[in-house]
Residue frames relative to the residue before (quaternion, step in Angstrom):
aa qw qx qy qz dx dy dz
M 1.0000 0.0000 0.0000 0.0000 0.00 0.00 0.00
N 0.1690 -0.7618 0.6195 0.0857 3.54 -0.89 0.98
I 0.0666 -0.7931 0.6054 0.0117 3.54 -0.81 0.98
L 0.2018 -0.7655 0.6026 0.1005 3.53 -0.79 1.06
I 0.1343 -0.7955 0.5885 0.0520 3.55 -0.64 1.11
V 0.0927 0.7700 -0.6221 0.1074 3.53 -0.67 1.17
D 0.7135 -0.4288 0.3218 0.4511 3.53 -1.28 0.17
E 0.4737 -0.7126 0.4501 0.2553 3.55 -0.60 1.20
N 0.6566 0.5234 -0.3223 0.4371 3.57 0.92 -0.85
E 0.6312 0.5219 -0.3371 0.4642 3.60 1.03 -0.70
I 0.6303 0.5216 -0.3350 0.4674 3.60 0.98 -0.78
V 0.6700 0.4986 -0.2987 0.4619 3.57 0.83 -0.98
R 0.6437 0.5282 -0.3206 0.4516 3.57 0.92 -0.86
R 0.6818 0.4872 -0.2900 0.4622 3.59 0.85 -0.96
Q 0.6777 0.4881 -0.2999 0.4611 3.60 0.89 -0.91
L 0.6409 0.5151 -0.3239 0.4680 3.57 0.99 -0.79
F 0.6423 0.5222 -0.3170 0.4629 3.58 0.91 -0.89
W 0.6712 0.4900 -0.2963 0.4707 3.60 0.88 -0.97
A 0.6730 0.5133 -0.3052 0.4364 3.60 0.82 -0.97
L 0.6927 0.4736 -0.2873 0.4619 3.56 0.86 -0.90
R 0.6341 0.5191 -0.3324 0.4669 3.60 1.06 -0.66
K 0.7030 0.4507 -0.2568 0.4865 3.57 1.10 -0.67
G 0.5930 -0.6080 0.3579 0.3881 3.59 1.24 0.15
H 0.4510 0.6683 -0.4656 0.3650 3.58 1.23 0.32
D 0.2186 -0.7474 0.6102 0.1457 3.52 -1.26 0.36
L 0.2283 -0.7818 0.5679 0.1190 3.58 -0.97 0.80
H 0.0618 0.7867 -0.6086 0.0822 3.55 -0.89 1.02
E 0.3469 -0.6875 0.5895 0.2438 3.54 -1.21 0.47
A 0.0796 0.7913 -0.5992 0.0915 3.57 -0.87 0.98
A 0.5609 -0.6287 0.4327 0.3208 3.56 -1.18 0.59
S 0.8035 0.0372 0.0052 0.5941 3.61 1.11 -0.60
R 0.6720 -0.4723 0.3744 0.4303 3.55 -1.32 0.16
E 0.6543 0.5146 -0.3173 0.4544 3.57 0.98 -0.83
D 0.6208 0.5202 -0.3397 0.4781 3.59 1.03 -0.73
A 0.6468 0.5119 -0.3145 0.4698 3.58 0.99 -0.84
R 0.6456 0.5292 -0.3243 0.4450 3.59 0.95 -0.85
Q 0.6328 0.5490 -0.3297 0.4352 3.59 1.08 -0.69
I 0.5783 0.5764 -0.3702 0.4430 3.59 1.23 -0.38
V 0.6321 0.5473 -0.3185 0.4465 3.56 1.14 -0.74
P 0.5353 -0.6153 0.4567 0.3553 3.62 -0.94 0.77
P 0.6383 -0.5944 0.3324 0.3590 3.61 -0.93 0.91
Q 0.6801 0.5098 -0.3116 0.4248 3.62 0.90 -0.81
F 0.7276 0.4060 -0.2389 0.4987 3.62 1.23 -0.32
R 0.4497 0.7369 -0.4310 0.2626 3.61 1.21 -0.24
A 0.6398 0.5584 -0.3399 0.4042 3.60 0.90 -0.85
E 0.7854 0.2998 -0.1729 0.5133 3.60 0.96 -0.77
A 0.4139 0.7155 -0.4707 0.3086 3.60 1.25 0.11
R 0.2329 -0.7448 0.6105 0.1350 3.54 -1.08 0.77
I 0.1438 -0.7890 0.5957 0.0447 3.55 -0.60 1.19
V 0.0751 -0.8019 0.5927 -0.0025 3.58 -0.73 1.09
K 0.2730 -0.7584 0.5729 0.1485 3.55 -0.82 1.03
L 0.1585 -0.7695 0.6136 0.0789 3.54 -0.93 0.96
D 0.1273 -0.7823 0.6069 0.0596 3.55 -0.96 0.90
K 0.2470 -0.7361 0.6114 0.1529 3.51 -1.21 0.60
F 0.0988 -0.8024 0.5882 0.0198 3.57 -0.82 1.05
T 0.3510 -0.6786 0.5972 0.2441 3.52 -1.14 0.67
L 0.6412 -0.5045 0.3869 0.4297 3.58 -1.21 0.28
E 0.6183 0.5475 -0.3438 0.4469 3.59 1.06 -0.72
K 0.6548 0.5031 -0.3063 0.4736 3.58 0.98 -0.85
L 0.6417 0.5106 -0.3244 0.4715 3.60 0.99 -0.79
D 0.6289 0.5273 -0.3308 0.4658 3.59 0.99 -0.81
A 0.6559 0.5120 -0.3071 0.4618 3.58 0.95 -0.89
I 0.6491 0.5100 -0.3150 0.4684 3.60 0.96 -0.84
M 0.6793 0.4843 -0.2956 0.4653 3.58 0.89 -0.91
T 0.6289 0.5179 -0.3337 0.4742 3.60 1.05 -0.71
E 0.6635 0.5205 -0.2985 0.4469 3.57 0.93 -0.91
H 0.7880 0.3287 -0.1565 0.4965 3.57 0.91 -0.93
G 0.4797 -0.6717 0.4334 0.3618 3.58 1.25 -0.19
A 0.4587 -0.6682 0.5135 0.2818 3.51 -1.02 0.81
P 0.6161 -0.5501 0.4007 0.3966 3.64 -1.12 0.58
G 0.7773 0.3259 -0.2565 0.4730 3.53 -1.02 0.83
E 0.6122 0.5175 -0.3594 0.4778 3.59 1.24 -0.17
S 0.2443 -0.7728 0.5668 0.1478 3.55 -1.05 0.69
């Protein structure tokens, strides 16, 4: 697994800029269903809800330790 670590704020800025230019909308919601309720009723059936997670380096280390790094047996 290759992980590129860059300034988090720069990543967020770029993704937000791209999403808004493409007509996407960003909202915080407790669940997918809560997020779907934000979408106007006529668009809910075809709406694509994407969950974004934020990981700390410590959490990533724990995940990689739990699942093993690529190439390890």
